[in-house]
N, C-alpha and C positions, 0 to 999 in steps of 0.2 A: 532632160525629158521635155518634150513639147507640151504646150497647153492643149487641153481637151475641150475648151470652151472659150467664149468671148467675155471680157469683163463688162461690168455695168457702165453706162454713161453717167457722167458726173455733172451736177448742176454748178458746183463751184470749180472754176477752171483757171489755169494760168492765163495771165494777161500778156499778150504780145506787145512789147514796148517798141521794138525796132528790128529791122532787117538790115544786116550789113552785107553788101554785095560788092563785087569787083575783083575778087580773086580769080585768076585764070585757071588754077588747078585746085585740087582738094585742100581745104584748110585742115591740117592735121591736128592742130591744137590751138586753143585760145583761152584767155582768162580775163575776168573782169578786174579792173583796177580798183581796189578798195578806196572809198572816200572820193572817188573821181567819177565823172561821167565819161569813162573810157574803157577801151578793150585793147588787148594786145593779141595778135594772131601771127601764126607762122604757117607757111603753105608750101605745097609741093612746087609752086611756081617760083621758088627760091626767094621769096620775100618775107621780111618781117615788117608788120604794120602796127602802128599805134593809132587807134581810132579814137578821136575825141568828139564829143557832141558839140555841134555848132548852134548858133542862135536860131537856125531854121528848124532845129530839132533832129536833124539828121547827123549821122556819124560819118566823119571823113578822116582819112589818114593825115596825122600831123607828122608822122615819120613813115618813110617808105624806104626800107633798107634792102638792097639786093645782096644776096649771099652767093658764095661760090658753088653751092650744091643745093638740091631740094631740101627744105627744112622738114624734119620728121617729128620733132618733139621740142618741148620747151619747159622751163621752170622760171617763175618770177617771184622774187622776194620783195614785198612792198616796203619793208623796213629799210633795206639797203638800196632799193630800186635796182637790184642786180637781176639781169635777164640772161639766162643760160639757154642756148639754142643748140640742139643736136641735129646733125645733118646726115644725109645719105652716104657721104664719103667717110664716115666714122669720126669726124671732127666735132668737138663741142666748142662753140665760141661764146664768150661772155661779154656783156655790155653793161654800162651803167647809164640809166635813163636820167635825164635832167628833171628838176623839181616840177617844171611845167609840162613835162612829157612831150616836148617838142624837139628833143635831140637825144641820140644815143651814142655813147662814146665807147669804143672798143677797150676792153679791160684785160682779157686773157684768152688764149687759145690753147686747147688741149688736144693733142693727137691721141685720143683715148681709145679708139677701136680701129679695126680693119674692115668693118662692115657697117651697114645702116644702123644708126643709133636709134634705139626704141624708147628709152626712158631716160630723162635727166632729173635729178633731185638735189637741190641745194639745202644743206643742213647748217643753218646759221650758228647754232650753239657749238658745233664741232668745227666750223669753217671747212666743211667737206663738200665736195661735189661728187655725188654718186651717179654713175651712168651704166647703162646696159645696151647691148647691141645684138645684131644677128650673128656675131661671131661667138655668141654664148658666154661672153665674159661680163662679169660684174667688176667694174673698176671704181676706185675712189681716189680723188686727188685732194690735196690741200690747196684751198683757194688763196691762201696768203702767199705761199711760195710757188704754187703752180706745179709742185712735184707730185708724181704718182706715189700713193701710199700703199697700194696693193691691188691684187686682182683675185677673182675666184671664178673658176670655170663651172658653169651650170650644165645640166644634162641636155637642155634644150634652150633655144633663145627666149629671152625674157620679154614679157609683154605687160607686166605690172610690177611696181616697186613702191614700197612704203618703208618708213624708218621711225622707230620709237626712240626718242631722245633719252628718256629715263633709263632704259635698259640697254641701249645701243643694239637693239635687235633690228635686223633687216628682214622684211617680208618680201619674198620674190615669187611671183607667179609666172609660169612659163607655158610654152606651147604644148608641152606634154600633158597639161591639165593639173599638175601638182603645184602646191605652194610650199616653198622651202623657207625655213626660219634660220637665219644666220646670226651669229654674235660677231659684231665688228669692233675690233680694237685697233690701236695704232699699228697698221701694217700687218695685222693678223685677222683672219676670218675663220670662224669655227662653225661647223654645222651643228645646229641645235636639234631640229626635228623636221619632219616633212608631213604635210597634210595631203591626203588623196581623197577626193570626193567627186570631182568633175569627170565627166566622160568626154569633154571637149577641152580645147585650149583655154587657159585663163586669159581673159581679155581686159580685166580691170580689177584693181584693188582699192580698198578704202579702209583706213585705220582710225578707230576711235580710241585715243589714248586715255580718256577718262574712264570709260566702261571696260577698256581693254578688250575690245572686240574687233575682229578683222572681217571685212566683207570681201568676197571674191565673186566676180561675174565671169561668165564663160560663154563660149560659142555653143554650148549645149543648151542655151536659153535659160539657164538657172543661175541663181545667186545662193551662195552659202555663207551663213554667219558662223564664224569660228569664235567661240567664247574662250579666249585665252586666259582671261583673268579669273572671274568668279567660279566658273564651272569648267575646269580644264578638260578638253577633249570633246565638249559638246559642239555639235554641228547642226545648225538649223537651216533647212532648205526653204527658199522662197521661189515660187513658180508664178511668174506674171508676164513673161515675154514669149512671143511666138517666133522670135529670131534671136540671133546672138546679142548678148548684153554688151554694150560698148562703153558705158561710163557709169560710175558710181560716185555719189556725193553724200555727205552726212551733215545733217543740221543738228548740232549738239544741243542747242537750247531747247529744242522740241523733241529730240530723240526720234527723228524721222530720217529714213534713208530714201534717197532719190536715185532711181535707176533709169537709164535710157538705153535704147537699143536700135538695131537695124530695122525693127518693125515700126519705128516711129513713135513708140509709146514712151510717155513720161509717167513712171509709176512712183507714187509717194507711199512708202511703207511706214506704218506706225510701229516703232520698235520698243515702245514703252508698254508692252504687253508681255504676259508670260507665255512665250512661244514654246512649242514642243518639238522634239526631234521626230523625224519621220522614221518608221520602223524599218528594219532590214527585211528584204523580201525573202520569204521562207521557201525552201525547196521541198517538193513532195511529188510522189508518183500518183497520188490520188487527190481529188478535191477535198480540202480540209473542212468542208461543210457537209457535203452529201456523200463523200467517199466514192464518187464515180472515178474511174481511171482516166488519166490523161492519155493522149494518143500515142505516146512513146512506150506506154506500159503494156507491152504485148502479152505478157503472161496473164495479167489481170483481165485484159480484154478477152483472152481466150477462155479463161476459167469462168468468167461471169457472162460470156457470150454477149458483151456490150461493146458498142463502138466508142473508141476513145474520144475524149473532149479536149478542146483547146484550153491551155492554162492561162489564167490571169492572176492578178494580185490586187488585194484590197489595199488602197493607199493609207488606210487608217490603222489596220492591225498587221498588215504585211503578209497575211496568210495566202497560200496558193488556193485559188478557187476557180470554178468553172464559170462560164458565162451566165448560166441560169441562176447561180447563187450570188452573182454580182451584177445584177441587171440595173441597179440603181446608180445614180450619180449625185454627188453632193459636194458642195464647197466645204473646205476644212481650213479656214483662215489661220488658226493658231498653228497649223502645221505648214503654213505658207501657200496653201492651195486656195486662192481667192476665186477660182473658177471651178465648176463642177468636175470632179474626177471620179473614177471607178471606186466604189466601196462595196463590201459584201452586204447582204440584206440585214444581217444582225447589227453591223456598225451603223448602217443608215437609219435604222429604227432608234438607235441610242443617241444619235447626234441631236442636240437641242437647237431651237431657233437662236438662242443666245450664242451657242458655239458657232453658228453660221454667220454671225454678225461680221461684216467686212472689216479688215484692218489695213486696207490699202485703197488708194484711189487711182484711177487710170485716165490718162489724158493723151490727146493726139497732137504731136508736134508738127505733123504734116510734112516731115522730111525724115529720111533715113539717117539717124544720128550716128556719128563716128566718134564724137568726143563731147564731154559735158563739163561745165565748171559752175560751182555754186558760190555766191557771195552772201554769207549769212547775215551781215548787219542790215542789209536792205531786202533780203530774201529774193535776190535776183539770180536767175539761172541763165546760162549761156549754152546754147547747143550749136554744134557744128555738124553740117549734113553732107551727104554725098552730092547734093545739088550745089556745093561750093558756097553755100549761104550760111551766115551766122545769124542766129535768132536770139534776141534778148527778151527774157520773160520776167514778169513780176509774179512771184510765187506766193505772195502774201495770203491769197485766198485759200490755198491748199496746204501750205507749210505753216501750221499754227497749232 
């Protein structure tokens, strides 16, 4: 659902620390190196680059590795310095970075897929490498032996992947808009359940293993919080983007969600509040407030000699209402609506100023974001844009 208003300007904003430029094509993914003034990026120009901060204050590549095909995704494990790179030809290549991040040594190559790799995920505790591609396969390999452990065919190609170490559950978001939960064992993959809530493709997933909450972003401009732990089945919508959501990160120490999208917005959501589910939209042939017929209710229009009205829905109660009975607009932050949305007159009168208090802040990254990474120890955020530029932000002022 698209936004119906514009968010408020914020006094406290992210601080732009640096711009990393030089990639000839789109930078598909990049990560901040923990405890280092460095960034690792992969690009459609077939390069892997390790950027280190120089004495001049600028970031320059200390490693420039050419790959045999365009690089589509990556995963970096700082404990082992293992870098896994997925490519357009279906291959996943692994490297080990040196302690000074000035050299990368080939470690393993996996002929994992027959199409463009979309996500790679290394699980240190299991010594597993999970990967997905446009061939609709979820594959997992043993990184010690290099052997394929198993595959699972999805209904559509996967665009988001998360793994819970404690339960060995895999969360898979795909282009059909659904999120699938799988149980992964040694060589065996079992379907647990499927979540359906998005009207567009799932573009990003983010898992909080402490609160046991999964966040999914979509091309339908929305984010859904799936409460898998405490309140099973609860789904909370967050509406704050005017274009597709491209990246999600979670700051566990402050319980804040960071979302970025094609609209260039960086949205910081306070998840340490008691949020509410949005109601289901009710069906009716009459306005559920004034009982005037809607335009498809021909019998009622004939009997009452009245022209049918257009149907709308109140975002707070879900009732079917006419335009006259829903002429007001109000923000409903605890339902995820930080901007004014349509509400019926009765709900508008009952919403208090305290209930309208914002629970998110909005900031302009000044480029259309395709990927985002958050480093919590320094509160640094890295955004990759359609302009082929990486931007490094200090989020201390807004993530607190």
